[in-house]
C-alpha positions as CSV (number, residue, x, y, z in Angstrom):
1,F,0.0,0.0,0.0
2,A,2.5,2.6,-1.1
3,G,-0.2,4.9,-2.6
4,D,-2.0,5.6,0.7
5,V,0.6,8.1,2.0
6,S,-1.2,11.2,0.5
7,K,-4.4,10.5,2.4
8,K,-2.8,11.2,5.9
9,A,-1.7,14.7,6.9
10,D,2.1,15.2,7.1
11,P,3.6,14.1,10.5
12,K,4.9,17.6,11.4
13,A,1.4,19.2,11.2
14,Q,0.0,16.3,13.1
15,A,2.6,16.7,15.9
16,L,2.0,20.5,16.1
17,K,-1.7,19.9,16.4
18,A,-1.2,17.4,19.2
19,A,1.2,19.7,21.1
20,K,-1.3,22.6,20.8
21,A,-4.1,20.3,22.2
22,V,-1.9,19.3,25.1
23,K,-0.9,22.9,26.0
24,S,-4.3,24.4,25.9
25,G,-6.4,21.4,26.7
26,T,-9.4,20.3,24.7
27,A,-12.7,22.0,25.4
28,I,-14.6,19.3,27.3
29,K,-17.8,20.4,29.0
30,K,-18.8,18.4,32.0
31,K,-22.4,17.2,31.7
32,A,-24.7,18.3,34.5
33,K,-25.9,15.4,36.6
34,K,-29.5,14.5,36.0
35,I,-31.7,15.1,39.0
36,R,-33.9,12.1,39.8
37,T,-37.4,12.8,40.9
38,T,-38.6,9.3,41.6
39,V,-37.1,6.3,43.4
40,T,-38.2,3.8,40.8
41,F,-36.0,3.4,37.7
42,H,-37.9,3.0,34.4
43,R,-36.0,1.6,31.5
44,P,-36.3,4.1,28.7
45,K,-38.3,3.1,25.6
46,T,-35.8,2.7,22.8
47,L,-36.4,2.7,19.1
48,S,-37.9,-0.6,17.9
49,K,-37.4,-1.2,14.2
50,E,-39.5,-3.5,12.0
51,R,-37.8,-6.7,11.1
52,N,-36.1,-6.7,7.8
53,P,-34.6,-10.1,7.3
54,R,-31.9,-10.8,4.7
55,Y,-33.5,-14.1,3.8
56,P,-36.7,-15.9,4.8
57,R,-36.2,-18.2,7.8
58,I,-38.7,-20.7,6.3
59,S,-38.1,-21.3,2.6
60,A,-41.5,-22.7,1.7
61,T,-44.8,-20.9,2.3
62,P,-46.9,-22.8,4.9
63,R,-49.5,-25.1,3.4
64,N,-53.1,-24.7,4.6
65,K,-53.6,-27.8,6.7
66,L,-57.4,-27.3,7.0
67,D,-58.6,-27.3,3.4
68,H,-62.1,-28.3,2.2
69,Y,-61.1,-31.9,1.8
70,Q,-59.7,-31.9,5.4
71,I,-62.7,-30.2,7.0
72,L,-65.4,-32.7,5.8
73,K,-64.2,-36.1,6.8
74,Y,-67.2,-38.3,5.9
75,P,-71.0,-38.3,6.0
76,L,-72.6,-40.1,9.0
77,T,-74.6,-43.2,7.9
78,T,-76.3,-44.2,11.0
79,E,-80.1,-44.9,11.1
80,S,-80.8,-41.7,13.0
81,A,-78.7,-39.7,10.4
82,M,-80.7,-41.3,7.6
83,K,-83.9,-40.4,9.3
84,K,-82.7,-36.8,9.5
85,I,-82.0,-36.8,5.7
86,E,-85.4,-38.1,4.9
87,D,-87.6,-36.2,7.4
88,N,-85.7,-32.9,8.1
89,N,-83.8,-32.4,4.8
90,T,-80.6,-32.4,6.9
91,L,-77.2,-33.8,6.1
92,V,-74.9,-35.1,8.9
93,F,-71.2,-35.0,8.5
94,I,-68.2,-35.9,10.7
95,V,-65.9,-32.9,10.4
96,D,-62.5,-31.8,11.7
97,L,-62.5,-30.6,15.3
98,R,-60.6,-27.4,14.3
99,A,-63.2,-26.3,11.8
100,D,-65.7,-23.6,12.7
101,K,-69.2,-23.2,11.4
102,K,-68.2,-20.8,8.7
103,K,-65.5,-23.1,7.4
104,I,-67.9,-26.1,7.4
105,K,-70.5,-24.0,5.5
106,D,-67.9,-23.0,2.9
107,A,-66.6,-26.6,2.6
108,V,-70.1,-28.0,1.9
109,K,-70.7,-25.3,-0.7
110,K,-67.4,-26.0,-2.5
111,M,-67.6,-29.8,-2.3
112,Y,-71.3,-30.5,-3.0
113,D,-72.6,-27.2,-4.5
114,I,-75.1,-27.0,-1.7
115,Q,-76.0,-23.7,0.0
116,A,-76.3,-24.7,3.7
117,K,-79.0,-22.8,5.5
118,K,-77.4,-23.3,8.9
119,V,-74.7,-25.5,10.6
120,N,-75.2,-27.2,13.9
121,T,-72.2,-28.6,15.5
122,L,-71.7,-31.3,18.2
123,I,-68.4,-32.5,19.5
124,R,-68.4,-36.3,19.7
């Protein structure tokens, strides 16, 4: 690195500057001590920046585990369920426990093209 000599100031000027600083002393103001008004110390709220990751920590986007095929498991085929189909115009399905009424309604519409009037749930 022979070409970097021009960047630094010449040593004589640097030495003179240092000597001047030693003689006169640099202007350092002493900061006044902060007066505390309370006995409890509260940690100051510092700046919290939004996360800006260099790369995604999870490479693949998460797959929706509760899709329409997963929500409706199978229709119930017991005698009482058959009676409900005949008499009350009602379908009985065994569904996933995590599905709510809205999701069940959407799944029935998508799978069977049926507009469900209402959804009754029972955990069994």
